[in-house]
BALOBA-1460 file (C-alpha; in Angstrom, 3 decimals):
// residues 128
<rec num="1" residu="m" x="123.931" y="100.337" z="-64.712"/>
<rec num="2" residu="d" x="122.710" y="98.341" z="-67.265"/>
<rec num="3" residu="l" x="125.051" y="98.452" z="-70.128"/>
<rec num="4" residu="t" x="122.435" y="95.722" z="-72.096"/>
<rec num="5" residu="i" x="121.528" y="98.347" z="-74.764"/>
<rec num="6" residu="p" x="124.975" y="99.960" z="-75.520"/>
<rec num="7" residu="r" x="126.166" y="96.609" z="-76.154"/>
<rec num="8" residu="v" x="123.651" y="96.019" z="-78.285"/>
<rec num="9" residu="l" x="123.714" y="98.264" z="-80.532"/>
<rec num="10" residu="m" x="128.097" y="98.147" z="-80.442"/>
<rec num="11" residu="w" x="127.162" y="94.499" z="-81.752"/>
<rec num="12" residu="q" x="124.412" y="95.895" z="-84.173"/>
<rec num="13" residu="l" x="127.412" y="98.447" z="-85.288"/>
<rec num="14" residu="l" x="129.754" y="95.754" z="-85.744"/>
<rec num="15" residu="v" x="128.090" y="92.980" z="-86.763"/>
<rec num="16" residu="g" x="126.685" y="94.547" z="-89.714"/>
<rec num="17" residu="m" x="130.273" y="96.448" z="-90.621"/>
<rec num="18" residu="f" x="132.041" y="92.936" z="-90.641"/>
<rec num="19" residu="l" x="129.356" y="91.881" z="-93.191"/>
<rec num="20" residu="a" x="130.004" y="95.251" z="-94.801"/>
<rec num="21" residu="a" x="133.092" y="94.309" z="-95.653"/>
<rec num="22" residu="v" x="133.059" y="90.274" z="-96.193"/>
<rec num="23" residu="l" x="130.550" y="91.220" z="-98.832"/>
<rec num="24" residu="w" x="132.372" y="93.955" z="-100.144"/>
<rec num="25" residu="g" x="135.483" y="91.449" z="-100.857"/>
<rec num="26" residu="v" x="133.199" y="88.368" z="-101.832"/>
<rec num="27" residu="f" x="130.924" y="90.153" z="-104.282"/>
<rec num="28" residu="d" x="131.927" y="94.203" z="-104.916"/>
<rec num="29" residu="k" x="132.342" y="97.615" z="-102.985"/>
<rec num="30" residu="v" x="128.340" y="98.107" z="-104.197"/>
<rec num="31" residu="a" x="127.184" y="94.921" z="-101.896"/>
<rec num="32" residu="g" x="129.209" y="96.088" z="-99.739"/>
<rec num="33" residu="y" x="128.342" y="99.820" z="-98.857"/>
<rec num="34" residu="s" x="124.803" y="98.388" z="-99.311"/>
<rec num="35" residu="a" x="125.090" y="96.758" z="-96.916"/>
<rec num="36" residu="a" x="126.960" y="98.901" z="-94.228"/>
<rec num="37" residu="l" x="123.665" y="101.007" z="-94.907"/>
<rec num="38" residu="g" x="121.469" y="98.311" z="-94.143"/>
<rec num="39" residu="s" x="123.200" y="98.123" z="-91.044"/>
<rec num="40" residu="l" x="122.582" y="102.109" z="-90.589"/>
<rec num="41" residu="i" x="119.069" y="102.307" z="-90.857"/>
<rec num="42" residu="c" x="118.759" y="99.862" z="-88.153"/>
<rec num="43" residu="v" x="121.557" y="100.990" z="-86.185"/>
<rec num="44" residu="i" x="120.011" y="104.698" z="-85.901"/>
<rec num="45" residu="p" x="116.588" y="104.434" z="-84.683"/>
<rec num="46" residu="n" x="117.011" y="101.916" z="-82.810"/>
<rec num="47" residu="a" x="119.623" y="103.884" z="-80.464"/>
<rec num="48" residu="f" x="117.301" y="107.145" z="-81.243"/>
<rec num="49" residu="l" x="114.192" y="104.795" z="-79.119"/>
<rec num="50" residu="a" x="116.817" y="103.335" z="-76.802"/>
<rec num="51" residu="l" x="117.692" y="106.898" z="-76.118"/>
<rec num="52" residu="r" x="114.322" y="107.933" z="-75.493"/>
<rec num="53" residu="l" x="114.320" y="104.680" z="-72.667"/>
<rec num="54" residu="v" x="116.556" y="105.498" z="-70.986"/>
<rec num="55" residu="v" x="117.026" y="109.300" z="-70.571"/>
<rec num="56" residu="p" x="115.019" y="110.816" z="-67.439"/>
<rec num="57" residu="r" x="112.303" y="111.816" z="-66.684"/>
<rec num="58" residu="r" x="110.713" y="114.442" z="-64.644"/>
<rec num="59" residu="d" x="108.077" y="112.243" z="-64.069"/>
<rec num="60" residu="p" x="109.852" y="108.756" z="-63.106"/>
<rec num="61" residu="g" x="106.033" y="106.978" z="-63.312"/>
<rec num="62" residu="a" x="105.506" y="104.102" z="-65.405"/>
<rec num="63" residu="q" x="103.118" y="106.654" z="-67.772"/>
<rec num="64" residu="a" x="105.789" y="108.641" z="-68.650"/>
<rec num="65" residu="l" x="108.211" y="105.581" z="-69.722"/>
<rec num="66" residu="i" x="104.155" y="104.332" z="-72.059"/>
<rec num="67" residu="n" x="104.143" y="107.276" z="-73.555"/>
<rec num="68" residu="a" x="108.291" y="107.819" z="-73.894"/>
<rec num="69" residu="a" x="108.111" y="103.726" z="-75.597"/>
<rec num="70" residu="w" x="105.589" y="105.107" z="-77.948"/>
<rec num="71" residu="i" x="107.273" y="108.628" z="-78.941"/>
<rec num="72" residu="g" x="110.753" y="105.900" z="-79.589"/>
<rec num="73" residu="e" x="108.112" y="103.620" z="-80.926"/>
<rec num="74" residu="i" x="107.152" y="105.677" z="-84.140"/>
<rec num="75" residu="g" x="109.786" y="107.848" z="-83.605"/>
<rec num="76" residu="k" x="112.472" y="104.913" z="-84.361"/>
<rec num="77" residu="l" x="109.537" y="103.873" z="-87.205"/>
<rec num="78" residu="a" x="109.924" y="106.963" z="-88.701"/>
<rec num="79" residu="l" x="113.286" y="106.862" z="-88.922"/>
<rec num="80" residu="t" x="113.445" y="103.069" z="-91.118"/>
<rec num="81" residu="v" x="111.253" y="104.664" z="-93.521"/>
<rec num="82" residu="l" x="112.998" y="107.897" z="-93.248"/>
<rec num="83" residu="f" x="116.394" y="105.921" z="-94.072"/>
<rec num="84" residu="f" x="114.928" y="103.457" z="-96.886"/>
<rec num="85" residu="s" x="112.986" y="106.162" z="-98.429"/>
<rec num="86" residu="l" x="116.254" y="108.301" z="-98.880"/>
<rec num="87" residu="v" x="118.889" y="105.477" z="-99.634"/>
<rec num="88" residu="f" x="116.210" y="103.945" z="-102.214"/>
<rec num="89" residu="t" x="116.328" y="108.013" z="-103.976"/>
<rec num="90" residu="l" x="119.438" y="108.270" z="-103.570"/>
<rec num="91" residu="v" x="122.198" y="106.325" z="-104.028"/>
<rec num="92" residu="r" x="123.575" y="104.657" z="-107.025"/>
<rec num="93" residu="p" x="123.812" y="102.254" z="-107.588"/>
<rec num="94" residu="l" x="122.585" y="99.623" z="-104.981"/>
<rec num="95" residu="s" x="122.711" y="95.996" z="-103.832"/>
<rec num="96" residu="a" x="118.554" y="95.877" z="-102.591"/>
<rec num="97" residu="a" x="119.607" y="92.241" z="-101.372"/>
<rec num="98" residu="a" x="122.962" y="93.537" z="-99.371"/>
<rec num="99" residu="l" x="121.080" y="96.927" z="-98.018"/>
<rec num="100" residu="f" x="118.193" y="94.074" z="-96.500"/>
<rec num="101" residu="a" x="120.748" y="90.753" z="-96.159"/>
<rec num="102" residu="g" x="122.676" y="94.232" z="-93.964"/>
<rec num="103" residu="f" x="119.249" y="95.402" z="-92.186"/>
<rec num="104" residu="i" x="118.121" y="92.445" z="-91.321"/>
<rec num="105" residu="t" x="121.684" y="90.819" z="-90.145"/>
<rec num="106" residu="t" x="121.725" y="93.835" z="-87.596"/>
<rec num="107" residu="q" x="118.658" y="93.247" z="-86.903"/>
<rec num="108" residu="l" x="118.810" y="90.026" z="-85.683"/>
<rec num="109" residu="v" x="121.732" y="90.773" z="-82.700"/>
<rec num="110" residu="t" x="118.640" y="93.022" z="-81.289"/>
<rec num="111" residu="f" x="118.136" y="88.934" z="-79.958"/>
<rec num="112" residu="s" x="121.053" y="88.709" z="-78.962"/>
<rec num="113" residu="g" x="120.120" y="91.643" z="-75.728"/>
<rec num="114" residu="l" x="117.816" y="88.821" z="-74.780"/>
<rec num="115" residu="l" x="120.468" y="86.243" z="-73.960"/>
<rec num="116" residu="m" x="122.795" y="89.151" z="-72.777"/>
<rec num="117" residu="r" x="120.290" y="90.171" z="-70.500"/>
<rec num="118" residu="h" x="119.410" y="86.591" z="-69.721"/>
<rec num="119" residu="e" x="122.230" y="86.469" z="-68.931"/>
<rec num="120" residu="q" x="123.250" y="89.258" z="-67.002"/>
<rec num="121" residu="d" x="119.448" y="88.083" z="-64.643"/>
<rec num="122" residu="t" x="121.276" y="85.434" z="-63.766"/>
<rec num="123" residu="s" x="124.630" y="86.247" z="-61.954"/>
<rec num="124" residu="n" x="122.485" y="89.227" z="-60.510"/>
<rec num="125" residu="s" x="120.970" y="86.175" z="-58.625"/>
<rec num="126" residu="n" x="123.834" y="83.404" z="-57.948"/>
<rec num="127" residu="g" x="125.324" y="86.843" z="-56.365"/>
<rec num="128" residu="s" x="123.274" y="87.978" z="-54.015"/>
């Protein structure tokens, strides 16, 4: 079983919460919870997309996977817009800089998935 997706989501959450803790300690609690919210705005939609892609489908064909990916991406985008809208309208006080720092930093962790995948592919090809 490929564990890349759960590992990436776990690392996204860990990095986002670490950043939130650092900003809380260096600046204040507003920066801390703003960064945590930004991180969650990234992780939750990514988890939705991941679930859409890995949940078994009745039709195992390529077209069903493409449809799942489209629905997952549209849902991810909609959730991201919804969560940003909710945070900007409901959370006071809010540090927009920390919110976006949490979101962007957490999103950048996605690239580590490419490295994990490459590492896994390399180890599998050496072992075969």
